[in-house]
Structure formats: structure tokens, C-alpha cells
N, C-alpha and C positions, 0 to 999 in steps of 0.2 A: 891154909884150906884144905876140906881132905876131898882127893876123890875118888870113885866109886872103884873098889875091884872091880868090874866090869869094865873099866871104861882102858884100865889097867892091861887089859889080855890079851894077849895079840894076835888071834886066832877071830876072839872077837870084832877087833877094829881093820880085819885083813877081810872079815864075812862082811862087815859092816859097806870099806868100799867098794868091794865088788856090787856088795849087792846099787849102792849109789852112784857107779861105773855103769852097772848095767841100764838103768832105768832110768837116768836120763841122758849120760853123754860117748853112747855105744852108739855106733851104726843104724842096732838092729833093735832100738834102747823101746821101754813099752808103749812112747807115745806116742810113734811109728807105727807102732804093731797096732794098737786103737784103728790110729787110722784105714791102715790095712784091711784091719776085719770088715769098720764099716764100707767100706768101700767095695772087697765083697761081697757083703752084704745087697749092695745096691746094686749090682751086677748081675746079681744070679736071680734077683728079683726079675730084673729088664730082661734077663734067658728069658724064665719061665713065660714073661709077659709075653716077646716074639714067637718066643714056640708054639703059643696057644693061639697067638697068628696067626701063624703058618699055616698049623693045623685047621684053623674056621677058613684059608682061604681057599685051602688045599680042598675043601670039602667042596668052598664052593663053587670052585675051575671044576673038577670033578660033572660036577651039577651043571654045569654050564654047557661041558663039552658032553655031556649024555645024553640030559634032556632038555630039546625043542619049546615045550611052553615056557622051563626054568630061564633058557635066550633067550626068548620075546620079552618074557618080564623085564629080564635088564636091557632089552636095547630101546623099548617103550620105556623104559626110567632112565634110565644114564642120558641116551646120546640120541631124548624125543624121536624115535624112528615111529613111525607108523605107517598103518595102511591105506590100501589108492580112494581106499571107500571114506577115509574122515579126514574129520579137523583137529589140530588143536589145539585147545586154548590153558597158556599160562597165567594163573595169577600171582604178582611179583605185589608183596606187603612190603611195606614203606616199615625201615627198620623203625620209628617211631609210636607203631600200631605193639 
């Protein structure tokens, strides 16, 4: 049986062993790096979502603090507040409808 010349080369074998070690056995192997990369992408998307939510909420808070009409609308919708001469009727729908 004839062994290929490339497999007799000590530099090739050392490089191959190094690549195998880095891909599978090292603490920073490629599988772990791929998982960390996907986790990083997921966290960056969450960060972007929460930053947009913070911006939207800051805008709404600023409007509530400065505009009385917006504040009244918010109080009426959220907390069912009413004026003295008004009546509020709530229509509750069943889940099956």
C-alpha cells in the first residue's frame, strides 16, 4: 500500500492537526463561535426593538405632558374616566363571537 506524499509531509500533518483542533476541540471552536454569533444577532435585534419602543414611549410621554387633549384622551381610554355629565357604556364581547 502506497501512502500519498502529502500525508508524509510533517508540515501538512501539523497544519491539519491544528485545523482539526481549532475546529472541534479548542474552547473557542467554530461550533461555539457560530452559536455566539447567532446569539449576538438575536440580542442586537432585541436591542433595536427596545430602542424603538423607548423612542415611541418617550414621544408619547412628551405628548401626554404637554398636550391636555392627549392626556384627556389617554385617561378616558385607559382608565375609563368621564366628565360629570357623561355616561360610559362598555360593550364586552365573548371570546366565541
